[in-house]
Backbone bond lengths (Angstrom), bond angles and torsions (degrees), N, CA, C in turn:
res aa  C-N    CA-C-N  psi(-1)  N-CA   C-N-CA  omega(-1)  CA-C   N-CA-C  phi
1 M - - - 1.469 - - 1.526 109.40 -
2 Y 1.317 116.34 126.68 1.450 121.56 178.24 1.531 109.71 -85.19
3 S 1.317 116.53 147.66 1.462 120.45 175.34 1.517 108.77 -161.83
4 S 1.332 115.19 163.23 1.462 117.59 172.10 1.524 107.62 -74.74
5 L 1.303 115.78 159.64 1.459 120.09 179.82 1.524 111.28 -59.90
6 L 1.331 116.89 -28.24 1.465 121.12 178.35 1.520 112.09 -58.83
7 D 1.337 116.15 -34.41 1.466 121.31 -175.89 1.521 113.02 -102.42
8 A 1.314 117.36 3.39 1.467 121.00 -176.14 1.527 110.95 -75.11
9 P 1.337 117.06 151.65 1.469 120.27 177.88 1.527 111.32 -67.59
10 V 1.334 115.38 151.91 1.464 120.07 179.65 1.525 110.31 -91.21
11 N 1.324 115.29 158.61 1.471 122.87 178.09 1.522 112.29 53.33
12 T 1.318 115.73 34.63 1.465 122.43 179.89 1.522 108.46 -130.96
13 E 1.328 116.72 139.86 1.454 119.33 178.50 1.525 109.62 -70.48
14 L 1.319 115.54 129.94 1.458 122.28 -177.41 1.522 109.69 -121.28
15 T 1.326 115.56 151.57 1.462 121.00 172.45 1.518 108.57 -103.15
16 L 1.315 116.31 127.46 1.457 121.64 178.21 1.531 107.90 -77.94
17 L 1.338 116.61 114.96 1.466 120.92 -176.20 1.525 112.62 -91.45
18 R 1.327 116.76 -48.29 1.466 118.78 179.86 1.526 109.68 -162.25
19 I 1.318 115.23 164.13 1.460 122.70 175.53 1.516 107.10 -122.37
20 D 1.325 116.76 122.31 1.463 121.42 -171.47 1.527 113.98 -86.89
21 E 1.302 117.12 40.84 1.463 121.70 170.95 1.522 107.43 -163.18
22 P 1.319 118.32 119.33 1.469 121.16 -174.56 1.524 114.68 -56.00
23 R 1.328 117.52 -43.89 1.472 119.20 -177.50 1.521 111.22 -66.34
24 F 1.327 116.15 -39.58 1.465 120.47 177.84 1.524 110.03 -66.75
25 A 1.329 116.50 -38.39 1.467 120.81 178.03 1.525 110.75 -62.51
26 E 1.336 116.60 -41.65 1.467 120.36 178.79 1.522 111.02 -65.48
27 W 1.325 115.73 -38.04 1.462 119.87 178.73 1.527 110.85 -63.50
28 L 1.335 117.04 -43.48 1.464 120.68 178.05 1.526 111.25 -64.53
29 K 1.329 116.67 -36.07 1.470 119.83 178.21 1.522 111.08 -62.40
30 R 1.319 116.37 -36.82 1.467 119.73 178.48 1.523 111.36 -61.87
31 L 1.325 115.41 -27.32 1.463 120.00 178.45 1.523 112.02 -92.27
32 G 1.338 116.95 -0.74 1.458 120.52 176.39 1.513 115.58 94.21
33 L 1.336 117.88 18.24 1.468 121.21 178.24 1.522 109.90 -109.50
34 F 1.349 115.69 121.71 1.460 122.54 -177.12 1.526 109.62 -128.91
35 P 1.350 118.18 157.31 1.467 120.12 171.14 1.524 110.02 -53.41
36 G 1.325 115.15 135.83 1.459 120.89 -176.63 1.510 113.42 100.18
37 N 1.337 117.17 -17.99 1.462 120.71 178.33 1.522 111.44 -71.51
38 S 1.316 115.51 156.63 1.460 121.99 174.27 1.527 109.50 -94.05
39 I 1.328 115.75 140.41 1.461 121.69 174.55 1.521 108.45 -140.11
40 I 1.318 116.26 164.54 1.463 122.32 175.10 1.519 108.09 -128.62
41 R 1.326 116.07 132.52 1.456 120.66 172.74 1.527 108.00 -91.51
42 H 1.332 116.93 132.09 1.466 121.34 -175.94 1.527 111.23 -105.24
43 D 1.331 114.58 151.31 1.463 119.26 177.06 1.522 112.04 -113.66
44 S 1.328 117.04 2.30 1.458 120.37 -176.68 1.523 110.61 -69.65
45 E 1.343 115.28 144.59 1.451 119.90 177.12 1.526 109.28 -76.42
46 V 1.289 115.55 143.39 1.454 120.98 -178.43 1.524 108.84 -120.74
47 Q 1.330 116.41 132.56 1.454 120.78 174.40 1.525 108.40 -92.86
48 Y 1.307 115.25 129.98 1.457 120.37 -176.26 1.518 110.18 -104.57
49 N 1.303 115.75 135.61 1.452 121.24 176.65 1.527 109.71 -127.96
50 P 1.317 116.81 144.63 1.460 118.12 170.27 1.520 108.27 -67.51
51 V 1.311 116.69 160.56 1.462 119.94 -177.79 1.524 110.06 -131.51
52 R 1.311 114.21 149.46 1.465 120.74 174.43 1.518 107.76 -102.45
53 V 1.318 116.28 125.02 1.462 120.99 -178.59 1.525 109.31 -133.43
54 R 1.323 114.99 164.09 1.466 120.65 177.06 1.516 108.66 -116.22
55 G 1.328 115.85 115.39 1.453 121.30 178.19 1.513 110.90 -112.20
56 T 1.311 116.19 -154.99 1.463 120.31 -176.70 1.525 112.64 -72.64
57 K 1.348 117.08 -14.16 1.463 120.40 179.74 1.521 112.31 -113.94
58 G 1.332 115.95 23.83 1.453 120.12 178.42 1.516 112.39 91.81
59 D 1.333 116.34 -163.91 1.456 122.13 -177.09 1.527 110.86 -75.69
60 V 1.330 115.31 132.82 1.461 121.74 176.78 1.520 108.82 -139.15
61 I 1.329 115.51 161.23 1.462 122.31 176.15 1.519 108.12 -104.44
62 I 1.326 115.86 125.87 1.463 121.20 178.81 1.524 108.44 -106.80
63 P 1.341 118.87 117.71 1.465 120.67 177.43 1.523 111.02 -58.97
64 A 1.331 116.15 151.45 1.465 120.29 -178.39 1.519 111.95 -56.53
65 G 1.347 116.23 -38.62 1.460 119.51 -178.46 1.510 113.81 -63.58
66 L 1.331 117.35 -25.75 1.463 121.08 174.19 1.523 110.72 -90.81
67 G 1.327 116.28 -34.69 1.461 120.47 -176.81 1.515 114.55 -63.00
68 I 1.341 117.09 -29.42 1.465 119.05 179.15 1.527 111.58 -78.96
69 K 1.347 116.69 -7.53 1.468 120.82 -178.92 1.526 112.99 -101.98
70 V 1.324 116.31 -1.93 1.470 121.34 -179.03 1.524 108.68 -107.49
71 F 1.335 116.83 122.77 1.464 121.12 -177.91 1.520 109.82 -109.43
72 V 1.329 114.56 129.15 1.457 121.74 -174.24 1.521 110.40 -112.58
73 H 1.328 116.30 133.36 1.465 122.46 172.10 1.522 106.24 -89.32
74 V 1.329 115.64 112.09 1.463 121.46 -174.25 1.526 110.49 -71.78
75 D 1.329 116.16 135.77 1.462 121.22 179.77 1.528 111.19 -58.91
76 G 1.331 116.03 139.15 1.451 121.71 174.08 1.508 115.42 76.29
77 S 1.340 117.63 13.41 1.466 120.59 179.51 1.518 109.56 -153.01
78 D 1.332 115.18 174.17 1.465 120.82 174.59 1.526 111.15 -94.02
79 E 1.327 116.93 4.99 1.459 121.12 -173.56 1.524 111.45 -74.30
80 R 1.335 114.91 135.99 1.455 122.70 173.38 1.515 107.41 -124.15
81 K 1.308 117.02 134.77 1.465 119.72 -176.33 1.524 110.06 -149.69
82 P 1.362 116.09 156.29 1.464 118.75 174.42 1.525 110.30 -62.30
83 L 1.305 116.58 149.29 1.457 121.92 -179.24 1.524 111.87 -54.37
84 V 1.347 116.97 -37.22 1.465 120.60 -176.71 1.523 112.65 -69.12
85 E 1.338 118.36 -13.10 1.460 120.90 -178.06 1.533 113.07 -103.87
86 M 1.320 117.13 6.60 1.459 119.72 177.08 1.530 110.49 -71.52
87 Q 1.322 115.41 160.34 1.455 122.00 179.68 1.529 109.93 -103.01
88 R 1.333 115.84 161.42 1.463 120.56 179.61 1.522 111.68 -54.44
89 K 1.321 115.25 134.48 1.468 124.90 177.98 1.527 113.49 67.68
90 E 1.338 117.73 4.49 1.458 120.32 176.66 1.531 108.93 -70.95
91 R 1.330 115.47 140.68 1.455 121.03 -177.75 1.522 110.62 -121.48
92 G 1.298 115.96 158.20 1.454 120.96 176.64 1.515 109.58 -178.67
93 H 1.336 115.45 -165.25 1.463 119.80 173.86 1.519 108.89 -129.97
94 V 1.316 116.05 153.51 1.465 121.03 -179.60 1.524 108.69 -69.36
95 E 1.330 115.84 117.84 1.461 121.28 -178.79 1.523 111.07 -82.84
96 T 1.335 115.40 -48.62 1.462 120.25 -178.09 1.521 108.86 -165.31
97 M 1.344 116.15 172.89 1.463 122.29 179.36 1.522 109.16 -136.95
98 S 1.318 116.46 145.78 1.468 120.45 -179.42 1.521 110.34 -109.17
99 C 1.324 116.39 55.39 1.462 119.25 -179.35 1.523 109.98 -147.16
100 G 1.323 115.30 170.40 1.456 121.15 -176.68 1.515 113.05 -75.23
101 M 1.333 115.53 179.84 1.458 120.68 -174.86 1.528 112.40 -66.25
102 G 1.335 116.97 -31.71 1.462 118.97 177.52 1.513 111.22 -61.97
103 C 1.324 115.30 -43.55 1.464 121.65 177.29 1.523 110.55 -64.84
104 V 1.333 116.72 -44.22 1.472 121.18 -179.07 1.528 110.55 -60.93
105 R 1.335 116.79 -43.41 1.471 120.37 179.28 1.525 111.30 -65.10
106 S 1.332 115.76 -39.21 1.461 119.62 179.90 1.520 111.37 -64.97
107 L 1.324 116.40 -42.88 1.461 120.08 178.77 1.528 110.85 -65.73
108 A 1.330 116.90 -36.20 1.465 120.17 177.23 1.527 110.54 -63.13
109 K 1.331 116.46 -37.13 1.468 120.72 177.80 1.520 110.77 -60.81
110 M 1.337 116.21 -31.10 1.460 120.93 179.88 1.527 112.71 -90.53
111 G 1.340 116.73 3.74 1.459 119.49 176.83 1.504 115.16 92.82
112 L 1.341 117.22 16.56 1.464 121.12 178.73 1.522 109.49 -119.34
113 S 1.317 116.27 108.63 1.462 122.97 176.38 1.517 108.26 -135.06
114 E 1.331 116.24 163.39 1.465 119.54 178.95 1.523 110.50 -56.14
115 N 1.325 114.18 136.70 1.472 124.67 179.22 1.525 114.02 74.73
116 E 1.336 117.86 -0.24 1.464 120.14 177.28 1.530 110.19 -84.07
117 K 1.331 116.05 147.75 1.455 122.03 179.80 1.530 110.98 -71.80
118 V 1.329 115.87 146.63 1.459 121.01 176.70 1.526 109.20 -145.35
119 T 1.317 115.98 140.63 1.465 122.60 176.07 1.516 108.41 -120.01
120 F 1.325 116.49 130.22 1.464 121.24 179.93 1.527 108.76 -82.97
121 I 1.326 116.73 127.83 1.470 121.17 178.51 1.531 110.28 -95.09
122 R 1.332 117.43 -61.55 1.467 119.51 177.70 1.524 110.76 -172.79
123 S 1.342 114.84 161.12 1.461 120.97 169.78 1.523 108.21 -79.98
124 L 1.318 116.29 153.14 1.461 120.86 -175.51 1.522 110.93 -115.89
125 P 1.323 117.42 148.68 1.469 120.33 178.84 1.522 111.00 -71.53
126 H 1.319 115.56 160.42 1.462 120.86 177.39 1.528 109.17 -80.17
127 M 1.322 116.10 122.03 1.457 121.69 -178.56 1.527 109.66 -131.89
128 D 1.320 115.64 158.02 1.459 121.80 174.02 1.523 109.15 -110.47
129 Y 1.323 115.23 134.47 1.461 121.85 178.84 1.527 108.37 -102.72
130 I 1.339 116.29 108.91 1.462 121.00 179.22 1.530 107.34 -78.13
131 T 1.328 115.67 117.14 1.463 120.76 -167.28 1.522 111.48 -127.96
132 L 1.327 115.81 135.36 1.460 122.16 174.06 1.525 108.10 -92.69
133 I 1.332 115.65 125.60 1.461 121.69 -176.67 1.523 110.06 -102.98
134 S 1.329 116.28 118.98 1.475 122.81 174.62 1.529 112.95 49.08
135 K 1.334 117.30 36.55 1.469 124.75 177.07 1.529 113.01 61.42
136 K 1.341 116.99 18.35 1.464 119.22 -173.77 1.524 113.93 -117.64
137 E 1.315 117.30 -51.80 1.458 119.38 -173.10 1.518 110.98 -140.56
138 H 1.329 114.62 160.52 1.456 120.80 -178.55 1.524 110.77 -102.81
139 T 1.316 115.37 151.16 1.459 121.26 174.46 1.515 108.68 -145.73
140 R 1.328 115.66 162.65 1.467 121.82 175.28 1.520 108.41 -107.77
141 L 1.305 116.02 126.45 1.459 121.67 175.94 1.519 108.79 -112.92
142 S 1.318 116.32 139.98 1.461 119.22 174.59 1.521 109.41 -71.99
143 E 1.344 115.86 165.75 1.463 119.30 178.15 1.529 111.05 -62.41
144 G 1.346 116.27 -33.23 1.459 120.05 178.00 1.516 111.92 -68.38
145 E 1.341 116.03 -38.77 1.468 119.61 177.11 1.527 110.51 -66.97
146 A 1.326 116.34 -39.58 1.467 120.13 178.06 1.526 110.83 -61.78
147 A 1.332 115.89 -34.24 1.467 119.95 179.72 1.524 112.05 -72.69
148 R 1.335 117.34 -22.19 1.473 120.97 -179.43 1.530 112.54 -81.65
149 I 1.315 117.16 -13.72 1.467 120.94 -175.95 1.525 108.88 -92.81
150 W 1.310 115.84 118.64 1.464 121.95 -177.23 1.520 108.60 -114.96
151 G 1.323 116.23 131.73 1.454 118.58 -179.48 1.511 111.88 -173.85
152 E 1.323 115.22 -159.47 1.462 120.83 -176.21 1.516 110.12 -117.57
153 C 1.326 115.20 125.91 1.456 121.08 179.58 1.524 109.09 -108.36
154 Q 1.296 115.37 139.66 1.464 120.98 -177.77 1.528 110.86 -53.00
155 G 1.324 116.47 121.20 1.455 121.05 177.57 1.510 115.36 83.28
156 Q 1.344 118.48 -0.52 1.465 121.19 -177.67 1.520 114.06 -120.45
157 G 1.315 117.71 -17.05 1.456 119.34 -172.87 1.518 110.14 79.99
158 E 1.333 117.43 -156.38 1.463 121.73 -176.58 1.524 110.40 -85.00
159 V 1.328 116.17 122.48 1.469 122.27 -177.72 1.525 109.45 -146.77
160 Q 1.331 115.75 170.64 1.460 121.02 168.02 1.527 108.39 -74.47
161 F 1.333 116.61 147.48 1.465 120.25 178.73 1.522 110.59 -60.53
162 Y 1.319 117.67 -25.48 1.465 122.46 176.75 1.528 110.57 -53.28
163 F 1.339 117.43 -34.51 1.465 122.35 -176.78 1.530 112.86 -97.40
164 A 1.326 117.84 8.16 1.463 120.72 -175.67 1.529 111.68 -66.38
165 K 1.327 115.36 148.68 1.462 121.04 175.00 1.524 109.51 -76.66
166 Q 1.332 115.83 140.25 1.460 119.35 176.65 1.527 109.92 -65.49
167 G 1.324 115.06 135.58 1.449 121.22 176.54 1.508 115.54 83.74
168 A 1.335 117.55 -3.61 1.469 120.60 -177.75 1.525 110.64 -99.47
169 P 1.333 118.80 135.77 1.470 120.79 177.22 1.530 110.78 -60.31
170 F 1.327 114.95 137.90 1.466 121.78 -179.35 1.516 107.53 -125.53
171 N 1.320 116.88 116.86 1.463 121.76 179.77 1.525 109.81 -91.20
172 V 1.324 116.70 118.36 1.463 121.91 -176.13 1.528 110.21 -76.52
173 H 1.342 115.93 124.63 1.465 121.29 177.56 1.522 112.25 -102.12
174 E 1.333 115.74 -36.63 1.467 119.26 -170.44 1.522 110.01 -158.08
175 I 1.334 115.89 147.57 1.461 121.84 171.25 1.520 107.31 -103.68
176 I 1.314 116.48 120.21 1.456 121.76 -177.60 1.525 109.57 -78.66
177 G 1.329 116.36 127.11 1.456 120.45 179.37 1.514 111.39 124.20
178 G 1.324 115.14 -171.82 1.451 121.00 -176.47 1.517 113.56 -85.13
179 K 1.324 114.46 -169.61 1.462 121.46 -175.17 1.524 112.22 -62.32
180 K 1.340 117.16 -39.45 1.465 119.94 -178.94 1.521 111.43 -62.59
181 A 1.334 116.48 -42.40 1.463 120.27 179.13 1.522 110.46 -62.80
182 Q 1.327 116.57 -41.03 1.458 120.88 -179.89 1.522 110.89 -65.48
183 E 1.331 116.42 -45.14 1.464 120.40 -179.29 1.521 111.13 -65.39
184 H 1.335 116.56 -38.04 1.464 119.55 179.90 1.525 110.83 -63.93
185 L 1.317 117.75 -45.47 1.459 119.94 -179.22 1.524 111.61 -68.92
186 Q 1.325 116.89 -26.60 1.463 119.59 175.70 1.520 110.79 -63.98
187 T 1.333 117.69 -30.69 1.470 120.21 177.15 1.524 111.10 -65.75
188 H 1.333 117.06 -23.07 1.468 121.68 174.92 1.529 111.26 -85.57
189 G 1.340 116.79 -8.70 1.453 120.50 -175.34 1.514 113.80 90.98
190 V 1.334 116.24 12.00 1.465 121.11 -178.77 1.521 109.22 -102.01
191 Q 1.322 116.76 119.94 1.457 122.20 179.04 1.529 108.69 -159.01
192 P 1.335 117.59 162.28 1.461 119.37 178.75 1.525 111.17 -53.02
193 G 1.328 115.49 131.38 1.458 120.64 -178.99 1.513 113.85 101.68
194 S 1.331 117.91 -19.31 1.459 120.25 179.99 1.529 110.56 -81.80
195 T 1.322 115.38 156.76 1.463 121.82 176.99 1.518 108.79 -114.12
196 I 1.322 116.50 126.82 1.457 121.63 -178.32 1.527 108.82 -126.96
197 V 1.334 115.40 159.41 1.465 120.87 -179.43 1.522 108.88 -134.60
198 L 1.324 116.78 126.62 1.459 121.28 174.95 1.523 108.54 -77.80
199 E 1.350 116.60 120.75 1.459 120.26 -178.19 1.522 112.45 -102.64
200 A 1.330 117.37 -34.55 1.467 119.59 -179.25 1.518 109.55 -162.92
201 I 1.333 115.60 160.35 1.465 122.39 175.08 1.522 107.44 -124.59
202 E 1.336 116.74 127.13 1.460 121.76 -177.55 1.520 110.68 -128.23
203 Q 1.325 115.69 156.87 1.456 120.83 174.66 1.524 108.92 -61.02
204 A 1.315 116.52 133.02 1.466 120.41 -178.91 1.519 110.41 -67.99
205 S 1.326 115.98 141.80 1.461 120.88 179.09 1.514 112.29 -86.13
206 E 1.338 117.27 -13.88 1.460 121.02 178.41 1.517 109.20 -149.01
207 L 1.341 115.61 158.20 1.456 119.84 -179.21 1.521 110.23 -75.35
208 H 1.306 115.91 145.93 1.461 121.22 179.67 1.519 109.10 -103.12
209 Q 1.299 116.60 124.01 1.455 122.29 -178.89 1.524 110.27 -92.30
210 P 1.332 118.13 164.88 1.461 120.65 -171.37 1.516 116.27 -81.21
211 G 1.334 119.49 13.95 1.457 120.54 176.68 1.520 113.71 102.34
212 F 1.329 117.99 -13.23 1.457 121.72 174.72 1.520 107.72 -154.77
213 D 1.326 116.91 161.07 1.458 120.87 177.30 1.517 107.91 -90.72
214 P 1.320 117.94 104.29 1.463 119.36 -175.52 1.512 112.61 -73.94
215 L 1.304 115.05 152.08 1.452 122.05 171.37 1.526 105.80 -98.38
216 I 1.322 116.16 124.47 1.466 121.16 -171.26 1.520 109.99 -104.44
217 I 1.330 115.71 128.79 1.461 120.44 174.54 1.524 108.73 -128.72
218 S 1.329 115.39 158.15 1.461 120.13 175.12 1.515 109.06 -138.05
219 S 1.331 114.73 157.50 1.463 121.34 177.01 1.521 108.73 -109.71
220 P 1.341 118.00 162.38 1.467 120.20 178.08 1.526 112.80 -58.21
221 G 1.332 116.83 -25.21 1.459 120.14 179.70 1.512 114.23 -78.84
222 G 1.346 116.74 -2.47 1.455 120.60 176.74 1.514 115.26 100.22
223 L 1.337 118.03 -3.49 1.460 120.38 177.90 1.520 109.86 -68.12
224 R 1.326 116.97 132.80 1.458 121.84 176.73 1.522 108.01 -120.94
225 L 1.337 115.64 128.62 1.462 121.20 -179.02 1.520 110.45 -118.73
226 Y 1.327 115.71 141.43 1.459 122.62 174.79 1.524 106.57 -109.88
227 L 1.326 116.73 106.11 1.459 121.53 -175.22 1.519 110.60 -103.90
228 N 1.337 115.92 144.93 1.458 117.80 172.34 1.525 108.66 -84.25
229 P 1.344 118.37 166.83 1.471 120.51 -175.93 1.521 114.23 -57.94
230 V 1.331 118.09 -35.52 1.468 120.44 179.33 1.525 110.12 -64.24
231 Q 1.325 117.03 -44.91 1.464 120.64 178.97 1.525 110.93 -63.38
232 A 1.330 116.73 -45.11 1.463 120.59 -178.35 1.521 111.62 -62.46
233 G 1.339 116.94 -33.23 1.454 120.63 -179.97 1.513 113.94 -69.09
234 K 1.333 117.47 -14.90 1.466 121.65 -179.92 1.525 112.67 -92.44
235 I 1.329 116.82 -2.79 1.463 121.18 -178.18 1.525 109.37 -104.79
236 V 1.334 116.35 123.44 1.467 121.74 178.87 1.525 108.25 -103.81
237 V 1.334 115.36 129.83 1.464 120.87 -176.09 1.524 110.52 -132.44
238 K 1.322 114.49 172.68 1.456 121.79 176.78 1.518 107.60 -142.01
239 A 1.330 116.58 132.29 1.459 120.30 178.72 1.519 109.82 -68.46
240 K 1.330 116.69 139.94 1.460 121.55 -176.53 1.524 112.11 -58.81
241 E 1.348 115.69 -42.27 1.465 117.50 -177.02 1.513 112.72 -68.54
242 A 1.359 115.70 -15.66 1.466 119.22 179.66 1.517 112.07 -89.09
243 E 1.340 116.66 -5.77 1.451 118.99 -177.01 1.520 111.30 -74.34
244 G 1.339 113.73 157.21 1.460 119.76 178.23 1.492 111.87 91.07
């Protein structure tokens, strides 16, 4: 029985039959997935953490929602993996990204572009950033949201809000990421031109997800992909037990 990956059974070996978009098909080929390959769709819950990495512009924090879209070719092997699954001190180069041009430009601003070197430093705990917005009201930002806010902090120059000094005015220049990330932070009152102040950092009371519920697949070679629903809907598969 043929079906889109969205409707395919979980924890079952599947045969990849076709990809209904040429550009997406080419992107999957770059990662080593071709029609006829075997894949497995997983149902396990995944905890997402932002990560600290070293790129061409020094150390930066990559939110989990961006980290699952960056694929790294690990040095000294044929292994390719999402940035969030790298190990401490592991090195490689950015092979490809599964996001739009806004995301690609934002990652380039942080020193991560295709074929550029990257070193994994560590995964980071989930924290809440207690923030004063425009001297009026307080809000809680996740560590990933703090990493998406780019601007100038008094005495530090241009940095991510994640690295802002407590109590120092921070002038927001840019929201890193696509339109959804920008619109979401606007609901907190954070947008280019606003002034915010980091007042405290506390342990997060709940886990922060990357903005969508990804569909997770893996290949026999160990590649793990986090696909959004639109991407998964373009992949046609067949369950192994249904073959023949």
